[in-house]
Backbone and ligand atoms as CSV (ligand in chain L), in Angstrom:
chain,resi,resn,atom,element,x,y,z
A,1,MET,N,N,381.645,69.036,236.950
A,1,MET,CA,C,381.804,67.678,237.541
A,1,MET,C,C,380.737,66.744,237.043
A,2,THR,N,N,381.145,65.568,236.720
A,2,THR,CA,C,380.165,64.547,236.221
A,2,THR,C,C,379.351,64.002,237.369
A,3,GLU,N,N,378.215,63.369,237.011
A,3,GLU,CA,C,377.412,62.744,238.036
A,3,GLU,C,C,378.199,61.643,238.776
A,4,ALA,N,N,378.990,60.851,238.025
A,4,ALA,CA,C,379.743,59.793,238.638
A,4,ALA,C,C,380.775,60.365,239.640
A,5,ALA,N,N,381.362,61.500,239.299
A,5,ALA,CA,C,382.361,62.058,240.195
A,5,ALA,C,C,381.789,62.607,241.481
A,6,ARG,N,N,380.489,62.911,241.506
A,6,ARG,CA,C,379.822,63.389,242.711
A,6,ARG,C,C,379.521,62.272,243.671
A,7,ARG,N,N,379.504,61.042,243.183
A,7,ARG,CA,C,379.227,59.869,243.997
A,7,ARG,C,C,380.560,59.375,244.612
A,8,TYR,N,N,380.491,58.731,245.759
A,8,TYR,CA,C,381.670,58.028,246.257
A,8,TYR,C,C,381.246,56.774,246.974
A,9,PRO,N,N,381.732,55.630,246.583
A,9,PRO,CA,C,382.576,55.448,245.349
A,9,PRO,C,C,381.745,55.813,244.145
A,10,PRO,N,N,382.416,56.176,243.071
A,10,PRO,CA,C,381.733,56.668,241.884
A,10,PRO,C,C,380.839,55.660,241.175
A,11,TYR,N,N,381.144,54.356,241.325
A,11,TYR,CA,C,380.390,53.297,240.611
A,11,TYR,C,C,379.991,52.228,241.587
A,12,ASP,N,N,378.788,51.659,241.380
A,12,ASP,CA,C,378.391,50.484,242.138
A,12,ASP,C,C,379.133,49.286,241.644
A,13,ARG,N,N,379.375,49.210,240.325
A,13,ARG,CA,C,380.171,48.126,239.734
A,13,ARG,C,C,381.022,48.701,238.661
A,14,HIS,N,N,382.277,48.231,238.641
A,14,HIS,CA,C,383.269,48.710,237.688
A,14,HIS,C,C,383.886,47.562,236.966
A,15,VAL,N,N,383.732,47.550,235.647
A,15,VAL,CA,C,384.097,46.419,234.829
A,15,VAL,C,C,385.347,46.777,234.009
A,16,PHE,N,N,386.371,45.938,234.058
A,16,PHE,CA,C,387.586,46.151,233.304
A,16,PHE,C,C,387.720,44.986,232.283
A,17,ILE,N,N,387.914,45.368,231.021
A,17,ILE,CA,C,388.061,44.441,229.939
A,17,ILE,C,C,389.485,44.600,229.365
A,18,CYS,N,N,390.243,43.550,229.421
A,18,CYS,CA,C,391.613,43.612,228.925
A,18,CYS,C,C,391.647,43.882,227.368
A,19,MET,N,N,392.423,44.912,227.036
A,19,MET,CA,C,392.576,45.246,225.589
A,19,MET,C,C,394.069,45.167,225.224
A,20,ASN,N,N,394.796,44.302,225.883
A,20,ASN,CA,C,396.251,44.202,225.610
A,20,ASN,C,C,396.448,43.479,224.260
A,21,GLU,N,N,397.449,43.876,223.534
A,21,GLU,CA,C,397.782,43.269,222.269
A,21,GLU,C,C,399.298,43.036,222.221
A,22,ARG,N,N,399.671,41.831,221.736
A,22,ARG,CA,C,401.097,41.473,221.638
A,22,ARG,C,C,401.406,41.110,220.132
A,23,PRO,N,N,402.672,40.994,219.861
A,23,PRO,CA,C,403.011,40.530,218.493
A,23,PRO,C,C,402.391,39.205,218.252
A,24,ALA,N,N,402.037,38.914,217.000
A,24,ALA,CA,C,401.322,37.715,216.642
A,24,ALA,C,C,402.055,36.425,217.010
A,25,ASP,N,N,403.381,36.480,217.054
A,25,ASP,CA,C,404.114,35.255,217.363
A,25,ASP,C,C,404.392,35.081,218.860
A,26,ASN,N,N,403.863,35.957,219.698
A,26,ASN,CA,C,404.092,35.813,221.108
A,26,ASN,C,C,403.281,34.624,221.656
A,27,PRO,N,N,403.955,33.679,222.354
A,27,PRO,CA,C,403.259,32.468,222.799
A,27,PRO,C,C,402.150,32.701,223.848
A,28,ARG,N,N,402.208,33.821,224.489
A,28,ARG,CA,C,401.137,34.063,225.474
A,28,ARG,C,C,399.809,34.503,224.832
A,29,GLY,N,N,399.897,34.918,223.631
A,29,GLY,CA,C,398.691,35.456,222.979
A,29,GLY,C,C,398.253,36.724,223.624
A,30,ASP,N,N,397.077,37.155,223.293
A,30,ASP,CA,C,396.533,38.399,223.906
A,30,ASP,C,C,395.031,38.439,223.720
A,31,CYS,N,N,394.407,39.329,224.486
A,31,CYS,CA,C,392.942,39.364,224.490
A,31,CYS,C,C,392.373,40.052,223.220
A,32,VAL,N,N,393.113,40.976,222.652
A,32,VAL,CA,C,392.638,41.626,221.430
A,32,VAL,C,C,392.431,40.586,220.352
A,33,ARG,N,N,393.412,39.652,220.161
A,33,ARG,CA,C,393.223,38.665,219.119
A,33,ARG,C,C,392.121,37.662,219.432
A,34,LYS,N,N,391.706,37.589,220.674
A,34,LYS,CA,C,390.598,36.694,221.085
A,34,LYS,C,C,389.255,37.361,221.060
A,35,GLY,N,N,389.188,38.626,220.627
A,35,GLY,CA,C,387.905,39.263,220.517
A,35,GLY,C,C,387.581,40.342,221.497
A,36,ALA,N,N,388.596,40.819,222.250
A,36,ALA,CA,C,388.344,41.848,223.271
A,36,ALA,C,C,387.665,43.118,222.720
A,37,PRO,N,N,387.999,43.570,221.546
A,37,PRO,CA,C,387.294,44.818,221.042
A,37,PRO,C,C,385.780,44.634,220.955
A,38,GLN,N,N,385.366,43.436,220.477
A,38,GLN,CA,C,383.906,43.197,220.368
A,38,GLN,C,C,383.273,43.017,221.751
A,39,VAL,N,N,383.987,42.418,222.687
A,39,VAL,CA,C,383.513,42.246,224.073
A,39,VAL,C,C,383.315,43.666,224.712
A,40,LEU,N,N,384.372,44.485,224.560
A,40,LEU,CA,C,384.312,45.844,225.135
A,40,LEU,C,C,383.139,46.631,224.539
A,41,GLU,N,N,383.005,46.567,223.229
A,41,GLU,CA,C,381.948,47.323,222.582
A,41,GLU,C,C,380.579,46.854,223.006
A,42,ARG,N,N,380.368,45.565,223.198
A,42,ARG,CA,C,379.087,45.057,223.666
A,42,ARG,C,C,378.766,45.501,225.106
A,43,PHE,N,N,379.780,45.490,225.965
A,43,PHE,CA,C,379.563,45.994,227.314
A,43,PHE,C,C,379.124,47.516,227.218
A,44,LYS,N,N,379.846,48.300,226.432
A,44,LYS,CA,C,379.532,49.712,226.360
A,44,LYS,C,C,378.126,49.964,225.796
A,45,VAL,N,N,377.780,49.196,224.788
A,45,VAL,CA,C,376.413,49.379,224.198
A,45,VAL,C,C,375.356,49.024,225.215
A,46,LEU,N,N,375.505,47.936,225.969
A,46,LEU,CA,C,374.515,47.564,226.962
A,46,LEU,C,C,374.431,48.557,228.109
A,47,VAL,N,N,375.574,49.014,228.592
A,47,VAL,CA,C,375.572,49.968,229.686
A,47,VAL,C,C,374.825,51.227,229.242
A,48,GLU,N,N,375.029,51.614,227.991
A,48,GLU,CA,C,374.346,52.828,227.452
A,48,GLU,C,C,372.864,52.583,227.252
A,49,THR,N,N,372.541,51.552,226.542
A,49,THR,CA,C,371.129,51.324,226.146
A,49,THR,C,C,370.254,50.956,227.356
A,50,LEU,N,N,370.829,50.259,228.303
A,50,LEU,CA,C,370.056,49.883,229.519
A,50,LEU,C,C,370.071,51.003,230.563
A,51,LYS,N,N,370.741,52.096,230.212
A,51,LYS,CA,C,370.832,53.246,231.106
A,51,LYS,C,C,371.381,52.907,232.469
A,52,LEU,N,N,372.505,52.198,232.451
A,52,LEU,CA,C,373.140,51.746,233.701
A,52,LEU,C,C,374.120,52.811,234.229
A,53,LYS,N,N,374.418,53.818,233.403
A,53,LYS,CA,C,375.260,54.914,233.881
A,53,LYS,C,C,374.507,55.761,234.873
A,54,PRO,N,N,375.130,56.381,235.865
A,54,PRO,CA,C,376.559,56.349,236.163
A,54,PRO,C,C,376.929,55.241,237.166
A,55,ALA,N,N,375.935,54.439,237.560
A,55,ALA,CA,C,376.219,53.461,238.635
A,55,ALA,C,C,377.177,52.370,238.158
A,56,ILE,N,N,377.201,52.073,236.857
A,56,ILE,CA,C,378.024,51.030,236.318
A,56,ILE,C,C,378.936,51.606,235.212
A,57,ARG,N,N,380.153,51.254,235.286
A,57,ARG,CA,C,381.095,51.682,234.235
A,57,ARG,C,C,381.867,50.457,233.682
A,58,ALA,N,N,381.937,50.389,232.407
A,58,ALA,CA,C,382.769,49.373,231.724
A,58,ALA,C,C,383.854,50.063,230.920
A,59,GLN,N,N,385.074,49.645,231.092
A,59,GLN,CA,C,386.163,50.310,230.377
A,59,GLN,C,C,387.299,49.313,230.071
A,60,LYS,N,N,388.112,49.713,229.092
A,60,LYS,CA,C,389.224,48.894,228.714
A,60,LYS,C,C,390.333,49.030,229.759
A,61,CYS,N,N,391.219,48.012,229.773
A,61,CYS,CA,C,392.384,48.115,230.644
A,61,CYS,C,C,393.537,47.394,229.965
A,62,GLY,N,N,394.686,47.454,230.613
A,62,GLY,CA,C,395.837,46.714,230.120
A,62,GLY,C,C,395.811,45.254,230.517
A,63,CYS,N,N,396.898,44.589,230.345
A,63,CYS,CA,C,396.962,43.121,230.605
A,63,CYS,C,C,396.657,42.861,232.054
A,64,LEU,N,N,395.731,41.899,232.289
A,64,LEU,CA,C,395.387,41.504,233.632
A,64,LEU,C,C,396.212,40.278,234.078
A,65,ASP,N,N,397.119,39.839,233.223
A,65,ASP,CA,C,398.013,38.749,233.496
A,65,ASP,C,C,397.351,37.395,233.636
A,66,THR,N,N,396.172,37.285,233.029
A,66,THR,CA,C,395.514,35.954,232.907
A,66,THR,C,C,395.330,35.701,231.436
A,67,CYS,N,N,396.377,35.930,230.675
A,67,CYS,CA,C,396.320,35.963,229.211
A,67,CYS,C,C,395.814,34.652,228.604
A,68,GLU,N,N,396.300,33.550,229.166
A,68,GLU,CA,C,395.903,32.270,228.583
A,68,GLU,C,C,394.427,32.006,228.718
A,69,SER,N,N,393.771,32.760,229.595
A,69,SER,CA,C,392.337,32.588,229.856
A,69,SER,C,C,391.533,33.739,229.240
A,70,GLY,N,N,392.179,34.530,228.369
A,70,GLY,CA,C,391.453,35.656,227.819
A,70,GLY,C,C,390.381,35.290,226.820
A,71,VAL,N,N,389.466,36.087,226.578
A,71,VAL,CA,C,389.394,37.503,226.977
A,71,VAL,C,C,389.155,37.569,228.489
A,72,SER,N,N,389.956,38.380,229.180
A,72,SER,CA,C,389.870,38.496,230.585
A,72,SER,C,C,389.053,39.748,230.978
A,73,VAL,N,N,388.141,39.540,231.944
A,73,VAL,CA,C,387.258,40.611,232.425
A,73,VAL,C,C,387.208,40.473,233.935
A,74,VAL,N,N,387.229,41.618,234.647
A,74,VAL,CA,C,387.113,41.564,236.088
A,74,VAL,C,C,386.096,42.642,236.484
A,75,VAL,N,N,385.262,42.289,237.478
A,75,VAL,CA,C,384.233,43.167,237.973
A,75,VAL,C,C,384.462,43.466,239.477
A,76,TYR,N,N,384.563,44.751,239.796
A,76,TYR,CA,C,384.676,45.196,241.182
A,76,TYR,C,C,383.371,45.882,241.570
A,77,PRO,N,N,383.029,45.880,242.874
A,77,PRO,CA,C,383.853,45.601,243.997
A,77,PRO,C,C,383.947,44.113,244.425
A,78,GLU,N,N,383.214,43.251,243.703
A,78,GLU,CA,C,383.237,41.843,244.119
A,78,GLU,C,C,384.524,41.143,243.753
A,79,ALA,N,N,385.345,41.721,242.860
A,79,ALA,CA,C,386.589,41.119,242.383
A,79,ALA,C,C,386.303,39.742,241.800
A,80,VAL,N,N,385.314,39.714,240.951
A,80,VAL,CA,C,384.995,38.467,240.196
A,80,VAL,C,C,385.693,38.538,238.879
A,81,TRP,N,N,386.513,37.500,238.607
A,81,TRP,CA,C,387.273,37.450,237.376
A,81,TRP,C,C,386.582,36.474,236.422
A,82,TYR,N,N,386.450,36.878,235.176
A,82,TYR,CA,C,385.862,36.025,234.154
A,82,TYR,C,C,386.895,35.641,233.128
A,83,ARG,N,N,386.742,34.428,232.583
A,83,ARG,CA,C,387.708,33.904,231.667
A,83,ARG,C,C,387.043,33.532,230.317
A,84,ASN,N,N,387.804,33.542,229.288
A,84,ASN,CA,C,387.362,33.135,227.953
A,84,ASN,C,C,386.038,33.822,227.565
A,85,VAL,N,N,385.909,35.086,227.932
A,85,VAL,CA,C,384.670,35.791,227.628
A,85,VAL,C,C,384.583,36.097,226.109
A,86,THR,N,N,383.436,35.767,225.558
A,86,THR,CA,C,383.180,36.104,224.156
A,86,THR,C,C,382.049,37.142,224.130
A,87,VAL,N,N,381.859,37.733,222.958
A,87,VAL,CA,C,380.770,38.710,222.832
A,87,VAL,C,C,379.438,38.075,223.140
A,88,ALA,N,N,379.331,36.779,222.922
A,88,ALA,CA,C,378.049,36.078,223.227
A,88,ALA,C,C,377.789,35.943,224.700
A,89,ASP,N,N,378.809,36.157,225.509
A,89,ASP,CA,C,378.641,36.046,226.982
A,89,ASP,C,C,378.271,37.366,227.669
A,90,VAL,N,N,378.454,38.427,226.966
A,90,VAL,CA,C,378.352,39.763,227.648
A,90,VAL,C,C,376.947,40.049,228.112
A,91,ASP,N,N,375.955,39.710,227.333
A,91,ASP,CA,C,374.566,39.991,227.793
A,91,ASP,C,C,374.233,39.325,229.121
A,92,GLU,N,N,374.719,38.084,229.252
A,92,GLU,CA,C,374.475,37.339,230.492
A,92,GLU,C,C,375.198,37.936,231.649
A,93,ILE,N,N,376.470,38.382,231.477
A,93,ILE,CA,C,377.193,39.055,232.549
A,93,ILE,C,C,376.529,40.331,233.000
A,94,VAL,N,N,376.077,41.079,232.015
A,94,VAL,CA,C,375.390,42.392,232.315
A,94,VAL,C,C,374.088,42.130,233.067
A,95,ASP,N,N,373.273,41.227,232.543
A,95,ASP,CA,C,371.945,41.001,233.156
A,95,ASP,C,C,372.124,40.353,234.567
A,96,SER,N,N,372.921,39.315,234.627
A,96,SER,CA,C,373.009,38.578,235.917
A,96,SER,C,C,373.870,39.319,236.925
A,97,HIS,N,N,375.075,39.671,236.571
A,97,HIS,CA,C,375.996,40.278,237.537
A,97,HIS,C,C,375.804,41.782,237.717
A,98,LEU,N,N,375.866,42.512,236.653
A,98,LEU,CA,C,375.806,43.982,236.794
A,98,LEU,C,C,374.460,44.470,237.227
A,99,VAL,N,N,373.399,43.882,236.712
A,99,VAL,CA,C,372.076,44.372,237.066
A,99,VAL,C,C,371.508,43.679,238.296
A,100,ARG,N,N,371.621,42.351,238.404
A,100,ARG,CA,C,370.979,41.610,239.490
A,100,ARG,C,C,371.974,41.231,240.592
A,101,GLY,N,N,373.233,41.444,240.362
A,101,GLY,CA,C,374.240,41.167,241.451
A,101,GLY,C,C,374.603,39.703,241.618
A,102,VAL,N,N,374.280,38.866,240.585
A,102,VAL,CA,C,374.577,37.445,240.674
A,102,VAL,C,C,375.684,37.135,239.653
A,103,PRO,N,N,376.927,36.875,240.117
A,103,PRO,CA,C,377.979,36.527,239.180
A,103,PRO,C,C,377.650,35.289,238.368
A,104,VAL,N,N,378.230,35.208,237.161
A,104,VAL,CA,C,377.951,34.102,236.249
A,104,VAL,C,C,378.996,33.005,236.536
A,105,GLU,N,N,378.552,31.988,237.256
A,105,GLU,CA,C,379.449,30.969,237.724
A,105,GLU,C,C,380.208,30.243,236.610
A,106,ARG,N,N,379.557,29.941,235.541
A,106,ARG,CA,C,380.145,29.156,234.482
A,106,ARG,C,C,381.315,29.882,233.818
A,107,LEU,N,N,381.385,31.185,233.962
A,107,LEU,CA,C,382.454,31.970,233.318
A,107,LEU,C,C,383.552,32.423,234.295
A,108,LYS,N,N,383.380,32.134,235.571
A,108,LYS,CA,C,384.329,32.610,236.558
A,108,LYS,C,C,385.669,31.942,236.399
A,109,LEU,N,N,386.737,32.703,236.600
A,109,LEU,CA,C,388.077,32.202,236.613
A,109,LEU,C,C,388.377,31.799,238.012
A,110,HIS,N,N,388.740,30.517,238.156
A,110,HIS,CA,C,389.054,30.017,239.507
A,110,HIS,C,C,390.575,29.963,239.627
A,111,LYS,N,N,391.040,29.977,240.854
A,111,LYS,CA,C,392.464,30.096,241.140
A,111,LYS,C,C,393.298,29.055,240.355
A,112,ALA,N,N,392.783,27.825,240.300
A,112,ALA,CA,C,393.559,26.769,239.634
A,112,ALA,C,C,393.622,26.990,238.113
A,113,GLN,N,N,392.744,27.851,237.553
A,113,GLN,CA,C,392.751,28.094,236.115
A,113,GLN,C,C,393.621,29.300,235.736
A,114,ALA,N,N,393.949,30.136,236.680
A,114,ALA,CA,C,394.715,31.371,236.402
A,114,ALA,C,C,396.122,30.970,236.011
A,115,GLY,N,N,396.640,31.715,235.022
A,115,GLY,CA,C,398.012,31.383,234.656
A,115,GLY,C,C,398.456,32.057,233.462
L,1,FES,S1,S,396.554,39.953,227.319
L,1,FES,FE1,FE,394.596,39.978,228.332
L,1,FES,S2,S,395.043,39.303,230.311
L,1,FES,FE2,FE,396.994,39.474,229.373
């Protein structure tokens, strides 16, 4: 049994990064074409190098249905949704939100922007 599995809930913060991919001609686009693989990799590198495991987990997920605002990222348990995330934004999300518990306001997806 892993250390995370012995805890309940297993993570203090759980980050999901959309890794959905569609055909190139699909009008909705997708997060992979907007840089999701690089965003996911940067989250994973920081979680590892800052020794945030097992309290924090970052993982890929399927479409979060906020495709027009991708790369889409959501952090639980706060249910904070981030929009248009680039690899350049990841360090700030990790430092501010994941480590210090302060969501990054400038990147938050607000209800009127979802679509
Ligand atoms: S393709 Fe990423 S939210 Fe839909």
